[in-house]
C-alpha positions in Angstrom: -3.3 -10.4 -59.6 -6.4 -9.7 -57.9 -5.9 -12.7 -55.6 -2.5 -11.4 -54.8 -4.0 -8.1 -53.8 -6.5 -9.7 -51.6 -3.9 -11.9 -49.9 -1.7 -8.8 -49.5 -4.7 -7.0 -47.8 -5.5 -10.0 -45.6 -1.8 -10.2 -44.4 -1.7 -6.5 -43.9 -4.8 -6.7 -41.8 -3.6 -9.6 -39.8 -0.3 -7.8 -39.2 -2.0 -4.7 -38.1 -4.3 -6.8 -35.7 -1.2 -8.6 -34.2 0.6 -5.2 -33.6 -2.4 -3.7 -31.9 -2.9 -6.7 -29.7 0.9 -6.8 -28.8 0.8 -2.9 -28.1 -2.3 -3.4 -25.9 -0.8 -6.3 -24.0 2.4 -4.3 -23.4 0.3 -1.3 -22.2 -1.8 -3.6 -19.9 1.4 -5.1 -18.5 2.9 -1.7 -17.9 -0.2 -0.4 -16.2 -0.4 -3.3 -13.9 3.2 -3.1 -12.9 2.9 0.5 -12.1 -0.5 0.4 -10.7 0.4 2.7 -7.7 1.8 5.4 -10.0 -1.2 5.1 -12.2 -3.7 5.6 -9.5 -1.6 8.6 -8.3 -1.8 10.1 -11.7 -5.5 9.4 -12.1 -6.0 10.9 -8.6 -3.9 14.1 -9.5 -6.0 14.6 -12.8 -9.3 14.2 -11.0 -8.2 16.6 -8.4 -7.3 19.2 -11.0 -10.4 18.7 -12.8 -12.7 18.6 -9.6 -14.2 22.0 -10.3 -15.3 20.8 -13.9 -16.6 17.5 -12.7 -18.5 19.3 -9.8 -19.7 21.8 -12.4 -21.0 19.1 -14.8 -22.8 17.3 -11.9 -24.6 20.6 -11.0 -25.5 21.2 -14.5 -26.8 17.6 -15.0 -29.0 18.0 -11.9 -30.3 21.4 -12.8 -30.8 20.6 -16.6 -34.4 19.2 -16.0 -35.4 22.3 -14.2 -34.0 24.6 -16.9 -35.7 22.6 -19.6 -38.9 23.0 -17.7 -38.7 26.8 -17.6 -37.7 27.1 -21.1 -40.6 25.0 -22.1 -42.9 27.0 -19.8 -41.7 30.4 -21.3 -42.0 29.0 -24.9 -45.4 27.9 -24.4 -46.8 31.2 -23.0 -44.6 32.9 -25.8 -42.9 35.2 -23.3 -39.5 35.3 -25.4 -40.9 33.9 -28.7 -38.5 35.9 -30.8 -35.6 35.8 -28.5 -34.4 32.3 -27.8 -31.2 33.4 -26.2 -33.1 35.6 -23.7 -35.3 32.6 -23.0 -32.2 30.7 -22.1 -30.6 33.4 -19.9 -33.9 34.0 -17.9 -34.6 30.5 -17.4 -31.1 29.8 -16.3 -31.4 32.7 -13.7 -34.8 31.4 -12.4 -33.3 27.9 -12.1 -30.2 29.0 -10.2 -32.3 31.3 -8.0 -34.7 28.4 -7.1 -31.8 26.1 -6.4 -29.9 28.7 -4.1 -33.2 29.4 -2.3 -33.9 25.7 -1.7 -30.2 25.1 -0.6 -30.3 28.1 1.9 -33.7 27.1 3.2 -32.3 23.5 3.8 -29.1 24.9 5.6 -31.1 27.5 7.5 -33.7 24.8 8.8 -31.7 21.6 9.1 -28.0 22.5 10.0 -28.9 24.2 13.3 -31.0 21.3 14.5 -28.7 18.7 13.4 -25.8 20.7 15.3 -27.9 20.9 18.4 -28.7 17.2 18.3 -25.1 16.3 18.0 -24.0 18.6 20.8 -26.9 17.0 22.9 -25.8 13.5 22.1 -22.1 14.3 23.3 -23.3 15.9 26.4 -25.7 13.0 27.3 -23.2 10.1 26.8 -22.0 9.9 30.3 -25.5 10.2 31.7 -26.7 7.5 29.3 -23.9 5.2 30.4 -24.6 5.8 34.1 -28.3 5.2 33.5 -27.5 2.1 31.8 -25.4 1.0 34.7 -28.1 1.6 37.2 -30.6 -0.3 34.9 -28.3 -3.3 34.6 -27.9 -3.3 38.4 -31.5 -3.3 39.2 -32.7 -5.5 36.3 -30.2 -8.4 36.9 -30.2 -10.3 40.2 -27.1 -12.3 39.5 -24.2 -10.6 41.3 -21.5 -12.0 39.0 -23.2 -10.8 35.9 -24.0 -7.4 37.5 -20.2 -7.1 38.6 -19.1 -8.0 35.1 -21.4 -5.7 33.0 -21.0 -2.8 35.5 -17.3 -3.1 35.3 -17.5 -3.0 31.6 -19.7 0.0 31.6 -17.4 1.9 34.1 -14.5 1.1 31.7 -16.7 2.6 28.8 -17.2 5.7 31.0 -13.6 6.0 31.7 -12.8 5.6 27.9 -15.3 8.3 27.0 -13.7 10.6 29.6 -10.1 9.8 28.3 -11.2 10.3 24.7 -12.7 13.7 25.8 -9.6 14.8 27.7 -7.4 13.5 24.8 -9.4 15.5 22.2 -9.1 18.7 24.1 -5.2 18.1 24.5 -5.0 17.5 20.8 -7.0 20.4 19.7 -4.8 22.6 21.9 -1.6 21.2 20.3 -3.3 21.5 16.8 -3.9 25.3 17.0 -0.9 25.9 14.6 -2.7 23.5 12.0 -5.5 26.0 11.8 -3.9 27.5 8.9 -3.8 24.3 7.0 -7.4 23.6 7.8 -8.2 27.1 6.6 -6.4 26.6 3.4 -8.2 23.2 2.8 -11.6 24.9 3.4 -10.6 27.8 1.2 -9.7 25.4 -1.5 -13.1 23.6 -1.3 -14.9 26.9 -1.5 -12.9 27.8 -4.5 -13.8 24.6 -6.2 -17.4 25.0 -5.4 -17.4 28.5 -6.8 -15.6 27.4 -9.9 -17.8 24.5 -10.3 -21.0 26.8 -10.1 -19.4 29.0 -12.7 -18.5 26.0 -14.9 -22.0 24.7 -14.6 -23.5 28.0 -15.8 -21.3 27.7 -19.1 -22.4 23.9 -19.5 -26.0 24.8 -19.4 -25.7 28.1 -21.5 -23.8 26.4 -24.3 -24.9 22.5 -23.9 -26.2 22.3 -27.4 -22.9 23.7 -28.6 -20.6 21.2 -26.7 -22.8 18.4 -28.0 -22.5 19.4 -31.4 -18.8 19.9 -31.2 -18.6 16.4 -29.6 -20.5 14.8 -32.5 -18.4 16.7 -35.1 -15.1 15.3 -33.6 -16.5 11.8 -33.6 -17.9 11.7 -37.1 -14.6 13.2 -38.2 -12.6 10.3 -36.7 -14.8 7.3 -36.6 -17.3 5.3 -38.8 -20.6 6.8 -39.1 -22.5 3.7 -37.9 -20.4 3.5 -34.7 -21.0 7.2 -34.0 -24.8 6.8 -34.4 -24.7 3.8 -32.1 -22.7 5.8 -29.6 -25.2 8.6 -29.6 -28.1 6.2 -29.2 -26.2 4.7 -26.2 -25.7 8.0 -24.9 -29.3 8.9 -25.0 -30.2 5.7 -23.4 -27.8 6.2 -20.6 -28.9 9.7 -20.1 -32.6 8.5 -19.6 -31.5 5.8 -17.2 -29.0 7.9 -15.0 -31.3 11.1 -15.1 -34.4 9.1 -14.1 -32.7 7.0 -11.6 -30.9 10.0 -9.9 -33.7 12.5 -9.8 -36.2 9.8 -8.8 -33.9 8.6 -5.8 -33.3 12.2 -4.7 -37.2 12.8 -4.7 -37.8 9.6 -3.1 -35.3 10.2 -0.3 -36.7 13.7 0.3 -40.3 12.2 0.8 -39.0 9.5 3.1 -37.1 12.0 5.1 -40.0 14.3 5.4 -42.4 11.5 6.5 -39.9 10.4 9.0 -39.6 14.0 10.5 -43.3 14.2 10.7 -43.7 11.0 12.5 -40.7 11.4 14.9 -41.9 15.1 15.7 -45.6 13.9 16.3 -44.4 11.0 18.7 -42.0 13.3 20.5 -38.9 11.3 19.7 -35.5 12.6 20.4 -33.2 14.0 17.8 -36.1 14.1 15.3 -34.4 16.2 12.7 -31.0 14.5 12.9 -32.7 11.1 12.6 -34.8 12.2 9.7 -31.7 13.6 7.8 -29.9 10.2 8.4 -32.8 8.2 7.1 -33.4 10.6 4.0 -29.7 10.6 3.0 -29.1 6.8 3.3 -32.4 6.2 1.5 -30.5 7.4 -1.5 -28.6 4.3 -1.5 -30.7 1.3 -3.0 -31.6 -1.8 -1.0 -29.0 -1.2 1.8 -29.8 2.4 2.4 -32.8 1.8 4.9 -30.7 -0.5 7.1 -27.7 1.7 6.9 -29.7 4.6 8.3 -31.9 2.8 10.7 -29.3 1.2 12.8 -27.6 4.4 13.9 -30.8 6.2 14.3 -32.3 3.5 16.5 -29.1 3.5 18.7 -29.5 7.4 19.1 -33.1 7.0 20.2 -32.2 4.0 22.4 -29.8 6.2 24.4 -32.6 8.2 25.5 -35.9 6.0 25.5 -35.8 2.3 24.6 -39.6 2.2 24.2 -39.5 4.7 21.6 -36.6 3.2 19.9 -38.8 0.0 19.5 -41.6 2.2 18.1 -39.0 3.7 15.8 -37.9 0.4 14.4 -41.6 -0.6 13.8 -42.2 2.7 12.1 -39.1 2.3 9.8 -40.2 -1.2 8.8 -43.6 -0.1 7.8 -42.1 2.9 6.0 -39.8 0.9 3.9 -42.5 -1.3 3.0 -44.6 1.6 1.9 -41.6 2.9 0.1 -40.6 -0.3 -1.7 -44.1 -1.1 -2.8 -45.8 2.2 -3.3 -43.6 5.3 -3.3 -40.5 3.9 -4.9 -42.1 2.1 -7.8 -44.4 5.2 -8.5 -41.4 7.6 -8.7 -38.8 5.3 -10.4 -41.0 3.0 -12.3 -38.9 0.6 -14.5 -35.9 3.0 -14.8 -33.2 0.5 -14.5 -34.9 -2.6 -15.9 -32.8 -5.0 -14.1 -33.7 -7.7 -11.6 -33.3 -7.5 -7.8 -30.3 -9.9 -7.8 -28.4 -7.5 -10.3 -29.4 -4.5 -8.2 -27.8 -6.2 -5.1 -24.7 -7.2 -7.1 -24.2 -3.7 -8.7 -24.5 -2.1 -5.1 -21.9 -4.5 -3.6 -19.6 -4.2 -6.5 -19.9 -0.3 -6.8 -19.7 0.2 -3.0 -16.5 -2.0 -2.8 -14.8 -0.1 -5.6 -15.8 3.5 -5.2 -17.6 3.8 -1.8 -20.8 5.8 -1.4 -20.9 7.2 -4.9 -20.3 3.6 -6.2 -23.4 2.4 -4.2 -25.5 5.2 -5.6 -24.4 5.1 -9.3 -23.6 1.4 -9.3 -27.3 0.5 -10.3 -27.7 2.8 -13.2 -24.2 2.1 -14.5 -24.8 -1.7 -14.3 -28.2 -1.2 -16.0 -26.5 0.4 -19.0 -23.8 -2.4 -19.2 -26.6 -5.0 -18.8 -28.5 -3.5 -21.7 -25.4 -3.4 -23.9 -24.6 -7.1 -23.2 -28.3 -8.1 -23.8 -28.4 -6.3 -27.0 -25.1 -7.9 -28.0 -26.1 -11.3 -27.2 -29.5 -10.9 -29.0 -27.7 -9.7 -32.1 -25.4 -12.7 -32.1 -28.2 -15.2 -31.6 -30.2 -13.6 -34.5 -27.4 -13.9 -36.9 -27.4 -17.7 -36.0 -31.1 -17.8 -36.5 -31.7 -18.7 -32.9 -34.5 -17.3 -30.6 -33.7 -14.4 -28.5 -36.3 -15.0 -25.6 -34.7 -16.4 -22.4 -37.6 -18.8 -21.9 -36.5 -20.8 -24.9 -33.4 -21.9 -23.1 -34.9 -23.1 -19.8 -34.7 -26.7 -20.8 -31.7 -28.7 -19.1 -29.9 -30.2 -22.1 -29.7 -28.9 -25.6 -32.9 -26.7 -25.6 -32.2 -25.7 -29.2 -31.8 -28.5 -31.7 
C-alpha cells in the first residue's frame, strides 16, 4: 500500500511538472509571437510607474546620507528617547543638503555650460573659415587645396542651411509650444511626485521591508526566502558601493579636469569638465566617450591646447584607473576586466546609458550566483571548487 502511495505521489509530481513546463512553453511562445505588444505594455507600465521608480532611485541614493545623520544624532544622544523624531530631523537635513548641492551645481555649472554652447554655435563659421585658410597656406598642392577647400565651403554652406532651416522650422512649430509645455509640465510632475514618494520610502523603509518579508515567508519555503534575503543584501552592497563610488569618482575627475583646464586657459573649461565628469561614470568606455568630443571642441579654437588636453586626459585616466578608482571602489564588483567589458557592451546594447552604468554591478551579482551554484554542485560531487585545479588540458580530475 505504501509503495502504491509513493508511486501515486511520483506520478502526481511528474504530471504537475509536465503541466508547468507545458504552460511555461506556451507562455514563452505567446510572448515571443506578440513581442511588440509586450514591449508596448511594459513601456506603458513603466511610464505609469515612473514617479515611483524615480522616487525609489532618489531614496536609494540618499539613504546612506540619512543613515549617517541618524547614526550621528544617536551617537550624541540628541534624540535618544524619540527615534521617530530622529528619523524626521535626519530626513529633513538630508533633503536640505541634497537640495542645496543640486541648486549650487545648477547655479554654477548651467550658466557656464549654456554660454559655452552658445559660443560654440557662433564660432562654427569662423572656425571653418580659419580651417580653410590654414589648409590653403599649409598645403602647396593646388589639387589637394582645391579639393579640401571645396569640401570646407560645402560644410560652411551646409551649416548656413541648417541654421536657416532651423529658424524656419522653429517659426512653423510655434503652435507646438503647447505640446512642449505639457511635456515639461508632465516631467516636473513626475519629479515632484518622485520626491514625495522618496520621502515615504525613506520614512517607512523598515516597514516596507518587513511587509515584503512577511509576504515572502507566507508564500514560499523558509530556506528560499532566507537565501533571497541574503542575495538582496549582497546585491545592495554591490550596487550601493558601485554607484556611490562611481559618482564620487566622476565628481573628483570632473573637478580635477576643471582645475587643469582653467589654469591652462583652455576654452569651454566648464563644458569640457562636465562632459568628462559625466561620461567617467561609465566604466571602461567613459573616458574615451568624453575625451573625443571634448578634444574636438578645444581643437576648433586651439590645436596646440587640444594636444595638451589629450596628454592630460591620458595621464588623468591612468591616475584614476590605478589610484583614485581602486581607492574609492576597491573590490566592489569582484569580476575581472574581461567581464567588466562584456557587461558594459551587453548592458549598453540592451538599455543604453543606464545599461552601461548598471551592467557591471548587475553582472557581478549574476556572476556571484553562478559561481555559488557551480561550487555547490562540485561540492556535492566531492570535486574541488578552486579553478586552478581545472587548468590541465585533459581530464584534470581523475
